[in-house]
Jmol script that loads the backbone (N, CA, C; Angstrom):
load data "model"
ATOM      1  N   MET A   1      -5.650  -5.162  17.360  1.00  0.00           N
ATOM      2  CA  MET A   1      -4.244  -4.954  17.023  1.00  0.00           C
ATOM      3  C   MET A   1      -3.944  -5.333  15.574  1.00  0.00           C
ATOM      4  N   LYS A   2      -4.682  -6.330  15.029  1.00  0.00           N
ATOM      5  CA  LYS A   2      -4.367  -6.796  13.680  1.00  0.00           C
ATOM      6  C   LYS A   2      -4.480  -5.672  12.649  1.00  0.00           C
ATOM      7  N   TYR A   3      -5.444  -4.779  12.836  1.00  0.00           N
ATOM      8  CA  TYR A   3      -5.572  -3.681  11.881  1.00  0.00           C
ATOM      9  C   TYR A   3      -4.541  -2.587  12.132  1.00  0.00           C
ATOM     10  N   ILE A   4      -4.059  -2.479  13.336  1.00  0.00           N
ATOM     11  CA  ILE A   4      -2.957  -1.548  13.610  1.00  0.00           C
ATOM     12  C   ILE A   4      -1.696  -2.026  12.897  1.00  0.00           C
ATOM     13  N   TYR A   5      -1.437  -3.344  12.976  1.00  0.00           N
ATOM     14  CA  TYR A   5      -0.283  -3.899  12.255  1.00  0.00           C
ATOM     15  C   TYR A   5      -0.426  -3.682  10.753  1.00  0.00           C
ATOM     16  N   LEU A   6      -1.638  -3.890  10.247  1.00  0.00           N
ATOM     17  CA  LEU A   6      -1.865  -3.680   8.820  1.00  0.00           C
ATOM     18  C   LEU A   6      -1.680  -2.213   8.450  1.00  0.00           C
ATOM     19  N   PHE A   7      -2.183  -1.311   9.284  1.00  0.00           N
ATOM     20  CA  PHE A   7      -1.998   0.123   9.037  1.00  0.00           C
ATOM     21  C   PHE A   7      -0.513   0.484   9.012  1.00  0.00           C
ATOM     22  N   LEU A   8       0.258  -0.055   9.957  1.00  0.00           N
ATOM     23  CA  LEU A   8       1.701   0.221   9.983  1.00  0.00           C
ATOM     24  C   LEU A   8       2.391  -0.328   8.730  1.00  0.00           C
ATOM     25  N   ALA A   9       1.957  -1.511   8.290  1.00  0.00           N
ATOM     26  CA  ALA A   9       2.512  -2.087   7.061  1.00  0.00           C
ATOM     27  C   ALA A   9       2.202  -1.200   5.865  1.00  0.00           C
ATOM     28  N   ILE A  10       0.979  -0.722   5.786  1.00  0.00           N
ATOM     29  CA  ILE A  10       0.576   0.146   4.676  1.00  0.00           C
ATOM     30  C   ILE A  10       1.340   1.462   4.721  1.00  0.00           C
ATOM     31  N   ALA A  11       1.428   2.068   5.887  1.00  0.00           N
ATOM     32  CA  ALA A  11       2.137   3.347   6.028  1.00  0.00           C
ATOM     33  C   ALA A  11       3.600   3.204   5.621  1.00  0.00           C
ATOM     34  N   ALA A  12       4.242   2.128   6.072  1.00  0.00           N
ATOM     35  CA  ALA A  12       5.654   1.911   5.726  1.00  0.00           C
ATOM     36  C   ALA A  12       5.820   1.664   4.231  1.00  0.00           C
ATOM     37  N   GLU A  13       4.878   0.935   3.634  1.00  0.00           N
ATOM     38  CA  GLU A  13       4.958   0.662   2.194  1.00  0.00           C
ATOM     39  C   GLU A  13       4.776   1.944   1.390  1.00  0.00           C
ATOM     40  N   ILE A  14       3.862   2.778   1.794  1.00  0.00           N
ATOM     41  CA  ILE A  14       3.642   4.061   1.103  1.00  0.00           C
ATOM     42  C   ILE A  14       4.892   4.928   1.222  1.00  0.00           C
ATOM     43  N   PHE A  15       5.452   4.999   2.404  1.00  0.00           N
ATOM     44  CA  PHE A  15       6.685   5.753   2.645  1.00  0.00           C
ATOM     45  C   PHE A  15       7.817   5.212   1.770  1.00  0.00           C
ATOM     46  N   ALA A  16       7.977   3.879   1.765  1.00  0.00           N
ATOM     47  CA  ALA A  16       9.054   3.252   0.991  1.00  0.00           C
ATOM     48  C   ALA A  16       8.872   3.482  -0.507  1.00  0.00           C
ATOM     49  N   THR A  17       7.650   3.376  -0.985  1.00  0.00           N
ATOM     50  CA  THR A  17       7.400   3.567  -2.412  1.00  0.00           C
ATOM     51  C   THR A  17       7.660   5.005  -2.832  1.00  0.00           C
ATOM     52  N   THR A  18       7.334   5.942  -1.970  1.00  0.00           N
ATOM     53  CA  THR A  18       7.641   7.347  -2.261  1.00  0.00           C
ATOM     54  C   THR A  18       9.147   7.528  -2.416  1.00  0.00           C
ATOM     55  N   PHE A  19       9.918   6.916  -1.535  1.00  0.00           N
ATOM     56  CA  PHE A  19      11.373   7.033  -1.627  1.00  0.00           C
ATOM     57  C   PHE A  19      11.956   6.182  -2.751  1.00  0.00           C
ATOM     58  N   LEU A  20      11.215   5.175  -3.186  1.00  0.00           N
ATOM     59  CA  LEU A  20      11.643   4.417  -4.368  1.00  0.00           C
ATOM     60  C   LEU A  20      11.689   5.349  -5.577  1.00  0.00           C
ATOM     61  N   LYS A  21      10.687   6.180  -5.710  1.00  0.00           N
ATOM     62  CA  LYS A  21      10.677   7.174  -6.791  1.00  0.00           C
ATOM     63  C   LYS A  21      11.824   8.163  -6.610  1.00  0.00           C
ATOM     64  N   LYS A  22      12.027   8.619  -5.382  1.00  0.00           N
ATOM     65  CA  LYS A  22      13.075   9.606  -5.116  1.00  0.00           C
ATOM     66  C   LYS A  22      14.488   9.028  -5.261  1.00  0.00           C
ATOM     67  N   SER A  23      14.623   7.687  -5.224  1.00  0.00           N
ATOM     68  CA  SER A  23      15.949   7.062  -5.316  1.00  0.00           C
ATOM     69  C   SER A  23      16.542   7.120  -6.726  1.00  0.00           C
ATOM     70  N   ALA A  24      15.716   7.492  -7.699  1.00  0.00           N
ATOM     71  CA  ALA A  24      16.166   7.598  -9.100  1.00  0.00           C
ATOM     72  C   ALA A  24      16.830   6.295  -9.570  1.00  0.00           C
ATOM     73  N   GLY A  25      16.074   5.214  -9.403  1.00  0.00           N
ATOM     74  CA  GLY A  25      16.601   3.923  -9.851  1.00  0.00           C
ATOM     75  C   GLY A  25      17.737   3.412  -8.984  1.00  0.00           C
ATOM     76  N   PHE A  26      17.670   3.675  -7.702  1.00  0.00           N
ATOM     77  CA  PHE A  26      18.696   3.290  -6.720  1.00  0.00           C
ATOM     78  C   PHE A  26      20.059   3.939  -7.016  1.00  0.00           C
ATOM     79  N   THR A  27      20.041   5.119  -7.607  1.00  0.00           N
ATOM     80  CA  THR A  27      21.300   5.829  -7.873  1.00  0.00           C
ATOM     81  C   THR A  27      21.629   6.854  -6.787  1.00  0.00           C
ATOM     82  N   LEU A  28      20.652   7.191  -5.955  1.00  0.00           N
ATOM     83  CA  LEU A  28      20.873   8.126  -4.851  1.00  0.00           C
ATOM     84  C   LEU A  28      20.826   7.339  -3.545  1.00  0.00           C
ATOM     85  N   ILE A  29      21.907   7.369  -2.788  1.00  0.00           N
ATOM     86  CA  ILE A  29      22.078   6.471  -1.649  1.00  0.00           C
ATOM     87  C   ILE A  29      21.084   6.719  -0.519  1.00  0.00           C
ATOM     88  N   LYS A  30      20.868   7.960  -0.117  1.00  0.00           N
ATOM     89  CA  LYS A  30      19.988   8.230   1.022  1.00  0.00           C
ATOM     90  C   LYS A  30      18.551   7.785   0.750  1.00  0.00           C
ATOM     91  N   PRO A  31      17.934   8.194  -0.370  1.00  0.00           N
ATOM     92  CA  PRO A  31      16.576   7.711  -0.638  1.00  0.00           C
ATOM     93  C   PRO A  31      16.519   6.194  -0.826  1.00  0.00           C
ATOM     94  N   THR A  32      17.579   5.615  -1.376  1.00  0.00           N
ATOM     95  CA  THR A  32      17.623   4.159  -1.551  1.00  0.00           C
ATOM     96  C   THR A  32      17.597   3.451  -0.211  1.00  0.00           C
ATOM     97  N   LEU A  33      18.409   3.907   0.740  1.00  0.00           N
ATOM     98  CA  LEU A  33      18.443   3.291   2.067  1.00  0.00           C
ATOM     99  C   LEU A  33      17.112   3.470   2.799  1.00  0.00           C
ATOM    100  N   ILE A  34      16.526   4.643   2.685  1.00  0.00           N
ATOM    101  CA  ILE A  34      15.221   4.887   3.308  1.00  0.00           C
ATOM    102  C   ILE A  34      14.171   3.952   2.703  1.00  0.00           C
ATOM    103  N   CYS A  35      14.220   3.791   1.404  1.00  0.00           N
ATOM    104  CA  CYS A  35      13.298   2.900   0.701  1.00  0.00           C
ATOM    105  C   CYS A  35      13.432   1.464   1.209  1.00  0.00           C
ATOM    106  N   ILE A  36      14.646   0.970   1.274  1.00  0.00           N
ATOM    107  CA  ILE A  36      14.894  -0.408   1.701  1.00  0.00           C
ATOM    108  C   ILE A  36      14.420  -0.633   3.135  1.00  0.00           C
ATOM    109  N   VAL A  37      14.748   0.294   4.026  1.00  0.00           N
ATOM    110  CA  VAL A  37      14.310   0.177   5.422  1.00  0.00           C
ATOM    111  C   VAL A  37      12.783   0.223   5.498  1.00  0.00           C
ATOM    112  N   GLY A  38      12.176   1.091   4.714  1.00  0.00           N
ATOM    113  CA  GLY A  38      10.713   1.188   4.694  1.00  0.00           C
ATOM    114  C   GLY A  38      10.057  -0.110   4.264  1.00  0.00           C
ATOM    115  N   TYR A  39      10.607  -0.751   3.233  1.00  0.00           N
ATOM    116  CA  TYR A  39      10.041  -2.025   2.787  1.00  0.00           C
ATOM    117  C   TYR A  39      10.261  -3.134   3.811  1.00  0.00           C
ATOM    118  N   ILE A  40      11.389  -3.131   4.480  1.00  0.00           N
ATOM    119  CA  ILE A  40      11.625  -4.131   5.540  1.00  0.00           C
ATOM    120  C   ILE A  40      10.579  -3.969   6.643  1.00  0.00           C
ATOM    121  N   ILE A  41      10.342  -2.736   7.048  1.00  0.00           N
ATOM    122  CA  ILE A  41       9.329  -2.468   8.080  1.00  0.00           C
ATOM    123  C   ILE A  41       7.948  -2.882   7.580  1.00  0.00           C
ATOM    124  N   ALA A  42       7.637  -2.543   6.326  1.00  0.00           N
ATOM    125  CA  ALA A  42       6.330  -2.876   5.760  1.00  0.00           C
ATOM    126  C   ALA A  42       6.099  -4.389   5.760  1.00  0.00           C
ATOM    127  N   PHE A  43       7.076  -5.142   5.291  1.00  0.00           N
ATOM    128  CA  PHE A  43       6.905  -6.588   5.232  1.00  0.00           C
ATOM    129  C   PHE A  43       6.904  -7.217   6.626  1.00  0.00           C
ATOM    130  N   TYR A  44       7.627  -6.636   7.550  1.00  0.00           N
ATOM    131  CA  TYR A  44       7.594  -7.133   8.923  1.00  0.00           C
ATOM    132  C   TYR A  44       6.174  -7.024   9.485  1.00  0.00           C
ATOM    133  N   PHE A  45       5.586  -5.835   9.387  1.00  0.00           N
ATOM    134  CA  PHE A  45       4.247  -5.658   9.931  1.00  0.00           C
ATOM    135  C   PHE A  45       3.197  -6.425   9.130  1.00  0.00           C
ATOM    136  N   LEU A  46       3.399  -6.559   7.825  1.00  0.00           N
ATOM    137  CA  LEU A  46       2.470  -7.387   7.048  1.00  0.00           C
ATOM    138  C   LEU A  46       2.557  -8.842   7.499  1.00  0.00           C
ATOM    139  N   SER A  47       3.754  -9.319   7.787  1.00  0.00           N
ATOM    140  CA  SER A  47       3.898 -10.713   8.241  1.00  0.00           C
ATOM    141  C   SER A  47       3.190 -10.937   9.570  1.00  0.00           C
ATOM    142  N   ILE A  48       3.213  -9.944  10.446  1.00  0.00           N
ATOM    143  CA  ILE A  48       2.481 -10.062  11.712  1.00  0.00           C
ATOM    144  C   ILE A  48       0.971 -10.057  11.448  1.00  0.00           C
ATOM    145  N   THR A  49       0.541  -9.187  10.543  1.00  0.00           N
ATOM    146  CA  THR A  49      -0.871  -9.119  10.180  1.00  0.00           C
ATOM    147  C   THR A  49      -1.373 -10.471   9.694  1.00  0.00           C
ATOM    148  N   LEU A  50      -0.539 -11.167   8.926  1.00  0.00           N
ATOM    149  CA  LEU A  50      -0.963 -12.438   8.332  1.00  0.00           C
ATOM    150  C   LEU A  50      -1.150 -13.548   9.361  1.00  0.00           C
ATOM    151  N   LYS A  51      -0.718 -13.325  10.590  1.00  0.00           N
ATOM    152  CA  LYS A  51      -1.018 -14.279  11.663  1.00  0.00           C
ATOM    153  C   LYS A  51      -2.499 -14.223  12.036  1.00  0.00           C
ATOM    154  N   TYR A  52      -3.135 -13.069  11.783  1.00  0.00           N
ATOM    155  CA  TYR A  52      -4.484 -12.827  12.258  1.00  0.00           C
ATOM    156  C   TYR A  52      -5.533 -12.658  11.159  1.00  0.00           C
ATOM    157  N   LEU A  53      -5.097 -12.259   9.977  1.00  0.00           N
ATOM    158  CA  LEU A  53      -6.025 -12.039   8.866  1.00  0.00           C
ATOM    159  C   LEU A  53      -5.605 -12.889   7.671  1.00  0.00           C
ATOM    160  N   PRO A  54      -6.564 -13.321   6.856  1.00  0.00           N
ATOM    161  CA  PRO A  54      -6.212 -14.075   5.654  1.00  0.00           C
ATOM    162  C   PRO A  54      -5.352 -13.233   4.709  1.00  0.00           C
ATOM    163  N   VAL A  55      -4.473 -13.894   3.988  1.00  0.00           N
ATOM    164  CA  VAL A  55      -3.555 -13.187   3.099  1.00  0.00           C
ATOM    165  C   VAL A  55      -4.313 -12.414   2.016  1.00  0.00           C
ATOM    166  N   GLY A  56      -5.378 -12.962   1.490  1.00  0.00           N
ATOM    167  CA  GLY A  56      -6.145 -12.277   0.449  1.00  0.00           C
ATOM    168  C   GLY A  56      -6.759 -10.979   0.934  1.00  0.00           C
ATOM    169  N   ILE A  57      -7.346 -11.022   2.120  1.00  0.00           N
ATOM    170  CA  ILE A  57      -7.951  -9.823   2.714  1.00  0.00           C
ATOM    171  C   ILE A  57      -6.871  -8.792   3.016  1.00  0.00           C
ATOM    172  N   SER A  58      -5.797  -9.238   3.645  1.00  0.00           N
ATOM    173  CA  SER A  58      -4.704  -8.328   4.005  1.00  0.00           C
ATOM    174  C   SER A  58      -4.128  -7.648   2.776  1.00  0.00           C
ATOM    175  N   TYR A  59      -3.861  -8.444   1.764  1.00  0.00           N
ATOM    176  CA  TYR A  59      -3.225  -7.892   0.572  1.00  0.00           C
ATOM    177  C   TYR A  59      -4.179  -6.989  -0.203  1.00  0.00           C
ATOM    178  N   ALA A  60      -5.452  -7.329  -0.217  1.00  0.00           N
ATOM    179  CA  ALA A  60      -6.431  -6.468  -0.894  1.00  0.00           C
ATOM    180  C   ALA A  60      -6.481  -5.093  -0.243  1.00  0.00           C
ATOM    181  N   ILE A  61      -6.523  -5.073   1.084  1.00  0.00           N
ATOM    182  CA  ILE A  61      -6.557  -3.791   1.790  1.00  0.00           C
ATOM    183  C   ILE A  61      -5.243  -3.050   1.575  1.00  0.00           C
ATOM    184  N   TRP A  62      -4.131  -3.761   1.739  1.00  0.00           N
ATOM    185  CA  TRP A  62      -2.813  -3.146   1.597  1.00  0.00           C
ATOM    186  C   TRP A  62      -2.640  -2.538   0.205  1.00  0.00           C
ATOM    187  N   SER A  63      -2.932  -3.304  -0.800  1.00  0.00           N
ATOM    188  CA  SER A  63      -2.711  -2.801  -2.161  1.00  0.00           C
ATOM    189  C   SER A  63      -3.717  -1.711  -2.529  1.00  0.00           C
ATOM    190  N   GLY A  64      -4.980  -1.869  -2.113  1.00  0.00           N
ATOM    191  CA  GLY A  64      -5.982  -0.854  -2.436  1.00  0.00           C
ATOM    192  C   GLY A  64      -5.672   0.498  -1.820  1.00  0.00           C
ATOM    193  N   VAL A  65      -5.381   0.491  -0.539  1.00  0.00           N
ATOM    194  CA  VAL A  65      -5.034   1.750   0.152  1.00  0.00           C
ATOM    195  C   VAL A  65      -3.734   2.308  -0.418  1.00  0.00           C
ATOM    196  N   GLY A  66      -2.769   1.413  -0.651  1.00  0.00           N
ATOM    197  CA  GLY A  66      -1.477   1.849  -1.194  1.00  0.00           C
ATOM    198  C   GLY A  66      -1.599   2.504  -2.558  1.00  0.00           C
ATOM    199  N   ILE A  67      -2.406   1.924  -3.432  1.00  0.00           N
ATOM    200  CA  ILE A  67      -2.585   2.479  -4.779  1.00  0.00           C
ATOM    201  C   ILE A  67      -3.151   3.897  -4.711  1.00  0.00           C
ATOM    202  N   VAL A  68      -4.183   4.065  -3.916  1.00  0.00           N
ATOM    203  CA  VAL A  68      -4.808   5.389  -3.810  1.00  0.00           C
ATOM    204  C   VAL A  68      -3.840   6.384  -3.167  1.00  0.00           C
ATOM    205  N   ALA A  69      -3.185   5.984  -2.098  1.00  0.00           N
ATOM    206  CA  ALA A  69      -2.270   6.900  -1.401  1.00  0.00           C
ATOM    207  C   ALA A  69      -1.092   7.286  -2.292  1.00  0.00           C
ATOM    208  N   ILE A  70      -0.495   6.323  -2.971  1.00  0.00           N
ATOM    209  CA  ILE A  70       0.642   6.622  -3.836  1.00  0.00           C
ATOM    210  C   ILE A  70       0.221   7.489  -5.010  1.00  0.00           C
ATOM    211  N   THR A  71      -0.984   7.280  -5.510  1.00  0.00           N
ATOM    212  CA  THR A  71      -1.477   8.145  -6.592  1.00  0.00           C
ATOM    213  C   THR A  71      -1.620   9.583  -6.107  1.00  0.00           C
ATOM    214  N   LEU A  72      -2.159   9.755  -4.907  1.00  0.00           N
ATOM    215  CA  LEU A  72      -2.284  11.113  -4.354  1.00  0.00           C
ATOM    216  C   LEU A  72      -0.910  11.739  -4.113  1.00  0.00           C
ATOM    217  N   ILE A  73       0.012  10.963  -3.583  1.00  0.00           N
ATOM    218  CA  ILE A  73       1.378  11.465  -3.378  1.00  0.00           C
ATOM    219  C   ILE A  73       2.004  11.828  -4.720  1.00  0.00           C
ATOM    220  N   GLY A  74       1.812  10.973  -5.709  1.00  0.00           N
ATOM    221  CA  GLY A  74       2.335  11.262  -7.046  1.00  0.00           C
ATOM    222  C   GLY A  74       1.766  12.546  -7.621  1.00  0.00           C
ATOM    223  N   MET A  75       0.493  12.781  -7.358  1.00  0.00           N
ATOM    224  CA  MET A  75      -0.136  14.008  -7.856  1.00  0.00           C
ATOM    225  C   MET A  75       0.491  15.247  -7.220  1.00  0.00           C
ATOM    226  N   PHE A  76       0.674  15.209  -5.913  1.00  0.00           N
ATOM    227  CA  PHE A  76       1.124  16.399  -5.207  1.00  0.00           C
ATOM    228  C   PHE A  76       2.642  16.572  -5.204  1.00  0.00           C
ATOM    229  N   LEU A  77       3.384  15.483  -5.044  1.00  0.00           N
ATOM    230  CA  LEU A  77       4.845  15.601  -4.972  1.00  0.00           C
ATOM    231  C   LEU A  77       5.527  15.582  -6.340  1.00  0.00           C
ATOM    232  N   PHE A  78       4.977  14.758  -7.238  1.00  0.00           N
ATOM    233  CA  PHE A  78       5.665  14.538  -8.510  1.00  0.00           C
ATOM    234  C   PHE A  78       4.892  15.066  -9.719  1.00  0.00           C
ATOM    235  N   LYS A  79       3.761  15.716  -9.463  1.00  0.00           N
ATOM    236  CA  LYS A  79       2.931  16.307 -10.524  1.00  0.00           C
ATOM    237  C   LYS A  79       2.524  15.275 -11.580  1.00  0.00           C
ATOM    238  N   GLN A  80       2.211  14.052 -11.120  1.00  0.00           N
ATOM    239  CA  GLN A  80       1.769  12.972 -12.003  1.00  0.00           C
ATOM    240  C   GLN A  80       0.251  12.847 -11.880  1.00  0.00           C
ATOM    241  N   ILE A  81      -0.450  13.440 -12.815  1.00  0.00           N
ATOM    242  CA  ILE A  81      -1.905  13.488 -12.752  1.00  0.00           C
ATOM    243  C   ILE A  81      -2.489  12.278 -13.491  1.00  0.00           C
ATOM    244  N   PRO A  82      -3.309  11.459 -12.793  1.00  0.00           N
ATOM    245  CA  PRO A  82      -3.898  10.286 -13.450  1.00  0.00           C
ATOM    246  C   PRO A  82      -4.966  10.693 -14.462  1.00  0.00           C
ATOM    247  N   ASP A  83      -5.054   9.915 -15.534  1.00  0.00           N
ATOM    248  CA  ASP A  83      -6.103  10.175 -16.516  1.00  0.00           C
ATOM    249  C   ASP A  83      -7.401   9.482 -16.086  1.00  0.00           C
ATOM    250  N   THR A  84      -8.428   9.639 -16.887  1.00  0.00           N
ATOM    251  CA  THR A  84      -9.742   9.098 -16.541  1.00  0.00           C
ATOM    252  C   THR A  84      -9.710   7.591 -16.354  1.00  0.00           C
ATOM    253  N   ALA A  85      -9.026   6.878 -17.235  1.00  0.00           N
ATOM    254  CA  ALA A  85      -8.955   5.417 -17.133  1.00  0.00           C
ATOM    255  C   ALA A  85      -8.288   4.997 -15.817  1.00  0.00           C
ATOM    256  N   ALA A  86      -7.240   5.697 -15.421  1.00  0.00           N
ATOM    257  CA  ALA A  86      -6.555   5.376 -14.165  1.00  0.00           C
ATOM    258  C   ALA A  86      -7.473   5.618 -12.974  1.00  0.00           C
ATOM    259  N   ILE A  87      -8.205   6.698 -13.005  1.00  0.00           N
ATOM    260  CA  ILE A  87      -9.123   7.004 -11.904  1.00  0.00           C
ATOM    261  C   ILE A  87     -10.229   5.948 -11.824  1.00  0.00           C
ATOM    262  N   ILE A  88     -10.785   5.572 -12.967  1.00  0.00           N
ATOM    263  CA  ILE A  88     -11.830   4.539 -12.978  1.00  0.00           C
ATOM    264  C   ILE A  88     -11.275   3.223 -12.436  1.00  0.00           C
ATOM    265  N   GLY A  89     -10.081   2.863 -12.861  1.00  0.00           N
ATOM    266  CA  GLY A  89      -9.457   1.632 -12.376  1.00  0.00           C
ATOM    267  C   GLY A  89      -9.258   1.646 -10.877  1.00  0.00           C
ATOM    268  N   MET A  90      -8.794   2.766 -10.350  1.00  0.00           N
ATOM    269  CA  MET A  90      -8.579   2.862  -8.897  1.00  0.00           C
ATOM    270  C   MET A  90      -9.899   2.813  -8.130  1.00  0.00           C
ATOM    271  N   VAL A  91     -10.927   3.438  -8.674  1.00  0.00           N
ATOM    272  CA  VAL A  91     -12.242   3.379  -8.030  1.00  0.00           C
ATOM    273  C   VAL A  91     -12.721   1.925  -7.985  1.00  0.00           C
ATOM    274  N   LEU A  92     -12.528   1.184  -9.079  1.00  0.00           N
ATOM    275  CA  LEU A  92     -12.927  -0.224  -9.093  1.00  0.00           C
ATOM    276  C   LEU A  92     -12.149  -1.039  -8.061  1.00  0.00           C
ATOM    277  N   ILE A  93     -10.876  -0.739  -7.908  1.00  0.00           N
ATOM    278  CA  ILE A  93     -10.065  -1.440  -6.899  1.00  0.00           C
ATOM    279  C   ILE A  93     -10.597  -1.146  -5.502  1.00  0.00           C
ATOM    280  N   VAL A  94     -10.862   0.109  -5.212  1.00  0.00           N
ATOM    281  CA  VAL A  94     -11.376   0.491  -3.889  1.00  0.00           C
ATOM    282  C   VAL A  94     -12.736  -0.153  -3.640  1.00  0.00           C
ATOM    283  N   VAL A  95     -13.600  -0.137  -4.640  1.00  0.00           N
ATOM    284  CA  VAL A  95     -14.909  -0.773  -4.497  1.00  0.00           C
ATOM    285  C   VAL A  95     -14.738  -2.270  -4.239  1.00  0.00           C
ATOM    286  N   GLY A  96     -13.801  -2.890  -4.925  1.00  0.00           N
ATOM    287  CA  GLY A  96     -13.532  -4.312  -4.708  1.00  0.00           C
ATOM    288  C   GLY A  96     -13.075  -4.595  -3.291  1.00  0.00           C
ATOM    289  N   VAL A  97     -12.204  -3.765  -2.760  1.00  0.00           N
ATOM    290  CA  VAL A  97     -11.732  -3.941  -1.377  1.00  0.00           C
ATOM    291  C   VAL A  97     -12.898  -3.768  -0.403  1.00  0.00           C
ATOM    292  N   ILE A  98     -13.752  -2.799  -0.652  1.00  0.00           N
ATOM    293  CA  ILE A  98     -14.910  -2.582   0.221  1.00  0.00           C
ATOM    294  C   ILE A  98     -15.849  -3.790   0.169  1.00  0.00           C
ATOM    295  N   ILE A  99     -16.116  -4.302  -1.029  1.00  0.00           N
ATOM    296  CA  ILE A  99     -16.992  -5.469  -1.168  1.00  0.00           C
ATOM    297  C   ILE A  99     -16.410  -6.670  -0.427  1.00  0.00           C
ATOM    298  N   ILE A 100     -15.120  -6.894  -0.583  1.00  0.00           N
ATOM    299  CA  ILE A 100     -14.480  -8.018   0.115  1.00  0.00           C
ATOM    300  C   ILE A 100     -14.657  -7.872   1.627  1.00  0.00           C
ATOM    301  N   ASN A 101     -14.427  -6.683   2.131  1.00  0.00           N
ATOM    302  CA  ASN A 101     -14.493  -6.476   3.586  1.00  0.00           C
ATOM    303  C   ASN A 101     -15.921  -6.511   4.128  1.00  0.00           C
ATOM    304  N   LEU A 102     -16.882  -6.073   3.342  1.00  0.00           N
ATOM    305  CA  LEU A 102     -18.249  -6.045   3.834  1.00  0.00           C
ATOM    306  C   LEU A 102     -18.994  -7.366   3.650  1.00  0.00           C
ATOM    307  N   PHE A 103     -18.706  -8.074   2.561  1.00  0.00           N
ATOM    308  CA  PHE A 103     -19.531  -9.218   2.213  1.00  0.00           C
ATOM    309  C   PHE A 103     -18.825 -10.570   2.232  1.00  0.00           C
ATOM    310  N   SER A 104     -17.530 -10.587   2.213  1.00  0.00           N
ATOM    311  CA  SER A 104     -16.822 -11.866   2.191  1.00  0.00           C
ATOM    312  C   SER A 104     -16.771 -12.488   3.573  1.00  0.00           C
ATOM    313  N   LYS A 105     -16.966 -13.770   3.633  1.00  0.00           N
ATOM    314  CA  LYS A 105     -16.847 -14.499   4.896  1.00  0.00           C
ATOM    315  C   LYS A 105     -15.405 -14.960   5.116  1.00  0.00           C
ATOM    316  N   MET A 106     -14.538 -14.655   4.163  1.00  0.00           N
ATOM    317  CA  MET A 106     -13.137 -15.066   4.235  1.00  0.00           C
ATOM    318  C   MET A 106     -12.441 -14.465   5.453  1.00  0.00           C
ATOM    319  N   GLY A 107     -12.773 -13.239   5.801  1.00  0.00           N
ATOM    320  CA  GLY A 107     -12.119 -12.559   6.919  1.00  0.00           C
ATOM    321  C   GLY A 107     -12.488 -13.123   8.275  1.00  0.00           C
ATOM    322  N   THR A 108     -13.517 -13.986   8.339  1.00  0.00           N
ATOM    323  CA  THR A 108     -13.952 -14.530   9.631  1.00  0.00           C
ATOM    324  C   THR A 108     -13.209 -15.808   9.993  1.00  0.00           C
ATOM    325  N   HIS A 109     -12.337 -16.290   9.129  1.00  0.00           N
ATOM    326  CA  HIS A 109     -11.602 -17.545   9.401  1.00  0.00           C
ATOM    327  C   HIS A 109     -10.531 -17.324  10.428  1.00  0.00           C
TER     328      HIS A 109
END
end "model"
wireframe off; spacefill off
backbone 0.3
color backbone group
């Protein structure tokens, strides 16, 4: 269940961040409200996740998946194409999350 909670937290955060962009600096009410509700849901499920997983592991997975997902959403919805440096940086983040999950003993606490 702990990874289901983390997945729900990540999904809600990705949804909320997408609407953060659509809110135009909180000037559009509907996207702003959707954004706020999305972040509340995201933090709720992240808080449940933290009962079962270390905060470092949880946040590494959350931020790594979120960065890649939001970049893909930005590419397709907002036509924001990352440059080479951004792609290399994201690959390093993903590799770091994989290394933490495969080799760190932190997640066994």
